[in-house]
VOKETOR-782433 format. One record per residue (C-alpha): residue number from 1; residue in one letter; x, y, z. Coordinates in steps of 0.05 Angstrom, whole numbers, plus 32768, in hexadecimal, padded with zeros to 4 digits. Example, Ala and Ser with C-alpha at 12.3 -4.5 7.8 and 13.67 -1.06 7.14 Angstrom:
 pos code   px   py   pz
   1    a 80F6 7FA6 809C
   2    s 8111 7FEB 808F
***
This chain:
 pos code   px   py   pz
   1    m 80ED 831E 7E47
   2    l 80AA 833E 7E56
   3    t 807F 8326 7E90
   4    q 8041 8305 7E72
   5    a 7FFE 8317 7E91
   6    l 7FBB 82F7 7E84
   7    l 7F7F 8326 7E8F
   8    v 7F37 830B 7E92
   9    d 7EFB 8338 7E9B
  10    d 7EB7 833E 7E78
  11    s 7EBD 838A 7E79
  12    r 7EE3 83A8 7E3F
  13    s 7EF1 83E9 7E66
  14    v 7F0F 83C3 7EA1
  15    l 7F3A 839A 7E72
  16    d 7F52 83D9 7E4F
  17    f 7F63 83F8 7E93
  18    l 7F88 83BB 7EAC
  19    k 7FAE 83B2 7E6B
  20    r 7FC2 83FC 7E68
  21    h 7FDC 83FE 7EAF
  22    i 7FFD 83BA 7EB2
  23    e 8024 83C9 7E72
  24    a 8035 8411 7E86
  25    d 807E 8404 7E99
  26    g 808C 83DC 7E5A
  27    m 809F 839D 7E81
  28    v 805D 8378 7E79
  29    q 8038 835D 7E3D
  30    a 7FEE 8351 7E4C
  31    t 7FBE 8322 7E28
  32    a 7F75 8334 7E35
  33    f 7F36 8309 7E2F
  34    l 7EED 831A 7E38
  35    d 7EDC 82D0 7E37
  36    p 7EF8 82A6 7E72
  37    l 7EF3 8265 7E49
  38    q 7F20 8283 7E14
  39    a 7F50 8299 7E4A
  40    i 7F55 8252 7E66
  41    a 7F63 8238 7E20
  42    a 7F9B 826A 7E18
  43    a 7FB9 8257 7E5C
  44    r 7FBD 820E 7E45
  45    s 7FED 821F 7E0E
  46    r 8011 825E 7E26
  47    d 803A 8271 7E63
  48    f 8021 82AB 7E8D
  49    d 8044 82CB 7EC9
  50    i 8007 82EB 7EE9
  51    v 7FBB 82E5 7EE0
  52    l 7F86 8319 7EF1
  53    v 7F3E 8301 7EEE
  54    d 7EFB 8321 7EFC
  55    y 7ECD 82FF 7F2F
  56    e 7E89 830B 7F0D
  57    m 7E8A 82F2 7EC5
  58    p 7E5A 82CB 7E98
  59    k 7E69 8282 7E88
  60    m 7E99 827B 7EC2
  61    d 7EA3 82A5 7F01
  62    g 7EE8 82B7 7F1B
  63    i 7EEB 8280 7F4E
  64    a 7EDB 824A 7F1B
  65    f 7F0D 8269 7EEC
  66    i 7F44 8266 7F21
  67    r 7F35 821D 7F30
  68    a 7F3A 820C 7EE6
  69    l 7F7A 8235 7EDF
  70    r 7F9C 8215 7F1B
  71    s 7F8F 81D0 7EFD
  72    l 7FBF 81E1 7EC5
  73    p 8008 81CE 7ED7
  74    r 8024 820D 7EB8
  75    c 7FF7 8239 7EE4
  76    a 8000 8215 7F26
  77    e 802F 8248 7F45
  78    i 8024 828B 7F23
  79    p 8000 82C5 7F47
  80    v 7FB5 82C5 7F38
  81    v 7F8F 8304 7F4D
  82    m 7F44 830A 7F51
  83    i 7F25 834E 7F42
  84    t 7EE5 835B 7F68
  85    s 7EBD 8391 7F8B
  86    i 7E9D 835D 7FB8
  87    e 7EB4 835F 8000
  88    d 7E92 831E 8014
  89    d 7EC3 82F6 803F
  90    e 7EA5 82B4 8028
  91    v 7EB1 82C5 7FDE
  92    r 7EF8 82D8 7FED
  93    m 7F04 8299 8015
  94    q 7EEA 826F 7FDB
  95    a 7F18 8294 7FAC
  96    l 7F54 8288 7FD9
  97    q 7F42 823E 7FDE
  98    a 7F3E 823B 7F92
  99    g 7F84 8257 7F8D
 100    a 7F7F 82A3 7F8B
 101    t 7FBE 82C7 7FA0
 102    d 7F9F 830B 7FAF
 103    f 7F65 833A 7F9F
 104    l 7F60 837D 7F7D
 105    p 7F26 83AE 7F85
 106    k 7EFD 83BA 7F47
 107    r 7F07 8406 7F48
 108    p 7F2D 841A 7F09
 109    q 7F48 845B 7F26
 110    s 7F5D 843D 7F69
 111    l 7FA5 844E 7F7E
 112    e 7FA5 840F 7FA8
 113    m 7F96 83E6 7F6A
 114    r 7FCF 8405 7F43
 115    v 8002 83FA 7F7A
 116    r 7FED 83B3 7F89
 117    l 7FEA 83A3 7F3F
 118    r 8032 83B9 7F38
 119    n 8047 838F 7F73
 120    l 8022 8352 7F59
 121    v 8045 8359 7F16
 122    r 8088 8358 7F3B
 123    l 8071 831A 7F61
 124    g 8060 82F8 7F1F
 125    l 80A5 8309 7F04
 126    a 80C6 82EE 7F43
 127    v 809F 82AD 7F3E
 128    r 80B6 82A4 7EF5
 129    k 80FF 82B1 7F08
 130    l 80F9 827E 7F40
 131    n 80D9 824B 7F11
 132    d 810F 8257 7EDD
 133    r 8144 824E 7F12
 134    t 8123 820D 7F29
 135    v 8122 81F3 7EE2
 136    h 816C 8206 7ED9
 137    l 8180 81E3 7F1A
 138    a 8158 81A5 7F07
 139    s 817C 81A3 7EC4
 140    e 81C0 81A9 7EE7
 141    v 81AD 8172 7F18
 142    a 8197 8145 7EDF
 143    a 81D9 8151 7EBA
 144    a 8202 8143 7EF8
 145    t 81DA 8104 7F05
 146    q 81E5 80EC 7EBE
 147    k 8230 80F7 7EC5
 148    l 8230 80D0 7F06
 149    q 820B 8096 7EE6
 150    e 823B 8095 7EAC
 151    r 8276 8092 7EDD
 152    e 8255 8059 7F03
 153    e 824A 8033 7EC3
 154    e 8292 803D 7EAE
 155    i 82AB 8024 7EF1
 156    i 8280 7FE5 7EEA
 157    l 8299 7FD8 7EA4
 158    r 82E1 7FDE 7EB8
 159    l 82D8 7FB1 7EF4
 160    a 82B6 7F7D 7EC9
 161    l 82ED 7F81 7E94
 162    a 8321 7F75 7ECB
 163    v 8301 7F31 7ED6
 164    e 82FB 7F23 7E8C
 165    y 8345 7F2F 7E81
 166    r 8355 7EFB 7EB5
 167    d 8324 7EC8 7E98
 168    n 832A 7EDB 7E4F
 169    d 8312 7E99 7E31
 170    t 82CB 7EAE 7E41
 171    g 82CC 7EE4 7E0C
 172    e 8291 7F13 7E13
 173    h 8274 7EED 7E4D
 174    t 8263 7F2A 7E77
 175    l 8241 7F4E 7E3E
 176    r 8217 7F12 7E2C
 177    v 8204 7F07 7E74
 178    a 81F0 7F50 7E7A
 179    k 81C3 7F4B 7E3D
 180    y 81A4 7F09 7E50
 181    s 8197 7F25 7E95
 182    r 8173 7F61 7E79
 183    l 8147 7F35 7E4F
 184    i 8132 7F0D 7E8C
 185    a 8127 7F4C 7EB7
 186    e 80FB 7F6B 7E80
 187    e 80D2 7F2C 7E77
 188    l 80C7 7F28 7EC3
 189    g 80A8 7F6D 7EBF
 190    l 80DC 7F8E 7EEC
 191    s 80DF 7FDA 7EEB
 192    e 8104 7FFB 7EB2
 193    r 8137 8017 7EE3
 194    l 8144 7FD3 7F03
 195    c 814A 7FB2 7EBE
 196    r 817F 7FE5 7EAC
 197    d 81A3 7FDE 7EEE
 198    i 81A5 7F92 7EEA
 199    y 81C0 7F98 7EA3
 200    l 81F8 7FC6 7EBC
 201    a 8208 7FA0 7EFC
 202    a 8205 7F59 7EE0
 203    p 824D 7F5C 7EC4
 204    l 8266 7F60 7F0C
 205    h 824C 7F1B 7F1D
 206    d 8291 7EFB 7F1A
 207    i 82BA 7F35 7F36
 208    g 82D1 7F07 7F6F
 209    k 82F9 7EDE 7F3E
 210    v 8331 7F12 7F42
 211    a 8344 7EEE 7F83
 212    i 8346 7EA8 7F65
 213    p 838D 7E8E 7F55
 214    d 839D 7E88 7F0B
 215    n 83AF 7E3E 7F11
 216    i 8366 7E31 7F24
 217    l 8341 7E66 7EFD
 218    l 8366 7E56 7EBC
 219    k 836F 7E0B 7EC6
 220    p 8367 7DE7 7E83
 221    g 833C 7DAF 7E9F
 222    r 8309 7D9F 7ED5
 223    l 8315 7DB6 7F1C
 224    n 831C 7D86 7F56
 225    e 82F4 7D8E 7F96
 226    e 8327 7DB9 7FB9
 227    e 832D 7DE7 7F7C
 228    m 82E2 7DEB 7F76
 229    a 82DE 7E01 7FBF
 230    i 830F 7E38 7FB0
 231    i 82ED 7E51 7F72
 232    r 82AA 7E52 7F95
 233    t 82C5 7E87 7FC4
 234    h 82C0 7EB9 7F8B
 235    a 8277 7EC7 7F9B
 236    a 8283 7EDC 7FE2
 237    i 82C3 7F01 7FCF
 238    g 829C 7F27 7F99
 239    g 8268 7F3B 7FCC
 240    r 829F 7F55 7FFB
 241    i 82C2 7F7B 7FC3
 242    l 8282 7FA0 7FB2
 243    a 8264 7FA5 7FF8
 244    d 8253 7FE6 801C
 245    s 8253 8012 7FDD
 246    h 8229 8051 7FDB
 247    c 821D 8044 7F91
 248    e 81DB 8020 7F84
 249    l 81F7 7FFD 7F47
 250    i 8232 7FE2 7F6F
 251    q 8202 7FCD 7FA6
 252    l 81DA 7FA6 7F72
 253    g 821B 7F89 7F57
 254    a 822C 7F71 7F9D
 255    a 81E9 7F4D 7FA4
 256    i 81F4 7F2D 7F60
 257    a 823C 7F19 7F6D
 258    v 822D 7EF8 7FB0
 259    g 81EC 7ED8 7F9A
 260    h 81F2 7EC0 7F53
 261    h 8208 7E79 7F68
 262    e 81CF 7E71 7F9A
 263    r 819C 7E3D 7F85
 264    w 8150 7E40 7F86
 265    d 814E 7E00 7FB0
 266    g 817F 7E1C 7FE3
 267    t 81BB 7DF0 7FD2
 268    g 81E5 7E27 7FB4
 269    y 821D 7E51 7FD1
 270    p 8237 7E79 7FF6
 271    r 81FC 7E81 8025
 272    g 81CC 7E4B 8010
 273    l 8193 7E7B 8003
 274    k 8152 7E5D 7FE9
 275    g 811C 7E76 7FBA
 276    p 8107 7EBF 7FC3
 277    e 813E 7EC7 7FF8
 278    i 816D 7ECF 7FBD
 279    p 816C 7F17 7FA2
 280    i 8146 7F1B 7F60
 281    a 8181 7F38 7F3C
 282    a 81AD 7EFD 7F50
 283    r 8177 7ECC 7F3A
 284    v 8173 7EEF 7EF6
 285    v 81BF 7EEE 7EEC
 286    a 81C4 7EA5 7F03
 287    v 819C 7E8F 7EC7
 288    a 81C1 7EBD 7E97
 289    d 8206 7EA9 7EB2
 290    v 81FB 7E5D 7EB0
 291    f 81DD 7E60 7E6A
 292    d 8218 7E87 7E50
 293    a 824B 7E5B 7E74
 294    l 822B 7E1D 7E56
 295    t 822B 7E39 7E0F
 296    t 8272 7E55 7E12
 297    k 82B2 7E2D 7E05
 298    r 82DE 7E29 7E43
 299    p 8323 7E0B 7E4F
 300    y 8303 7DCD 7E6D
 301    k 82C8 7DC3 7E3D
 302    e 82A9 7DD1 7DF9
 303    a 826D 7E00 7DF0
 304    m 822A 7DDF 7DFA
 305    p 81F7 7DE8 7DC2
 306    l 81C4 7E1E 7DD2
 307    t 8189 7DEF 7DD1
 308    d 81AC 7DC0 7E02
 309    a 81B9 7DFA 7E30
 310    r 8170 7E0D 7E2C
 311    d 815D 7DC7 7E40
 312    y 818E 7DCB 7E7A
 313    l 816B 7E09 7E95
 314    l 8127 7DE7 7E8E
 315    k 813C 7DA9 7EB3
 316    r 8158 7DD1 7EED
 317    s 8120 7E04 7EF1
 318    g 8105 7E03 7F38
 319    q 8144 7DE2 7F52
 320    e 8180 7E0A 7F3E
 321    f 815B 7E45 7F1F
 322    d 8120 7E71 7F2D
 323    p 80E9 7E54 7EFF
 324    a 80D0 7E9A 7EEF
 325    c 8115 7EAF 7ED7
 326    v 811C 7E71 7EAC
 327    d 80D8 7E7C 7E8D
 328    a 80E7 7EC5 7E80
 329    f 8129 7EB3 7E5F
 330    l 810C 7E7D 7E32
 331    s 80D1 7EA8 7E1E
 332    r 8104 7ED7 7DFD
 333    w 8128 7E9E 7DD9
 334    d 812E 7EC3 7D97
 335    d 8150 7EFD 7DBA
 336    v 817D 7ECC 7DDF
 337    l 8193 7EAD 7D9D
 338    a 81A1 7EF2 7D80
 339    i 81CD 7F05 7DBB
 340    a 81F2 7EC3 7DBB
 341    r 8202 7ECA 7D71
 342    a 8213 7F14 7D72
 343    h 8244 7F13 7DAC
 344    t 827A 7EE1 7D9B
 345    a 82B2 7F12 7D8F
 346    p 82F4 7F14 7DB6
 347    l 82F8 7F33 7DFA
 348    p 82E2 7F7D 7DF9
 349    t 8314 7FB2 7E0D
 350    l 830C 7FF3 7E33
 351    k 8305 8014 7DEE
 352    d 82C2 7FF1 7DEA
 353    a 82A8 8013 7E29
 354    g 8266 8022 7E08
 355    a 8255 7FD8 7E02
 356    l 8230 7FD7 7E44
 357    a 820C 8019 7E3B
 358    p 81C0 8010 7E41
 359    q 81A0 8002 7DFE
***
């Protein structure tokens, strides 16, 4: 690929000289302009590897041209050379401050000009290779990051399914909780990244149930006080299972697991956190989890009608739940109904690993 040079000078003879010498070795293709404004317009739409510009021109002098050129993202790093016969230090300093890389004397037959011109072309080529390498590396990093995220998401899905297979009467509980949680997070105005992460980490909220004995977890009836005390340990256990991870999604999952049974009024468990002390992700999932638990048939109860579950959230807003989360959830009621009606299938399997992919 040829090195692309942009030449700007109001003298046709100088342009012809520059073009002839810069293209002499067949490695450079030069585009020449007598009008600096036309040259700026070309630089907005084309990539150049090196720019040579005269200092004294009508419409725009070389310093103003360099400032305008440097404001273009595609021209931020390339060599820009000002051609001038002026030896004024102040003019040169202004040119350097504007973004000039070097200067060339305006003496067409100068040996110095020819040698320096050749070296500057090499510099332009080196800058392009470096930029190309930077773009390539950025692409590789992005691909590696994407693969890492996909692996994290798969791990989370498999962990969540491990809990579902133990408590399989809840059907697609984790998927519905994930989708309800995303609705709430979006309506709260949380960042796009945090909404995504809450969606992916929400299925881990009950991971601690893997430590609960089957005779309690699967009991076909209401639990007594001793059994309730045992099942309540699942929040702290879930936090310990996911604690100290280097994965941000797992860290978020830990905060959700340990905090989704805390209450807004401070009477929840395991730590009795109150109000904003409870992580926002846990507050979001608390609303989603309780709503889905109420509207899902369990061994010890029938499913509550959706409207009754909505009234339950309203009555306990400000006591059990963050009022902002309840308001956000109910403001998306049509979407809630769509999720509730769409996800009533049997327990998903690992074959359905795409179910939790961001949508």
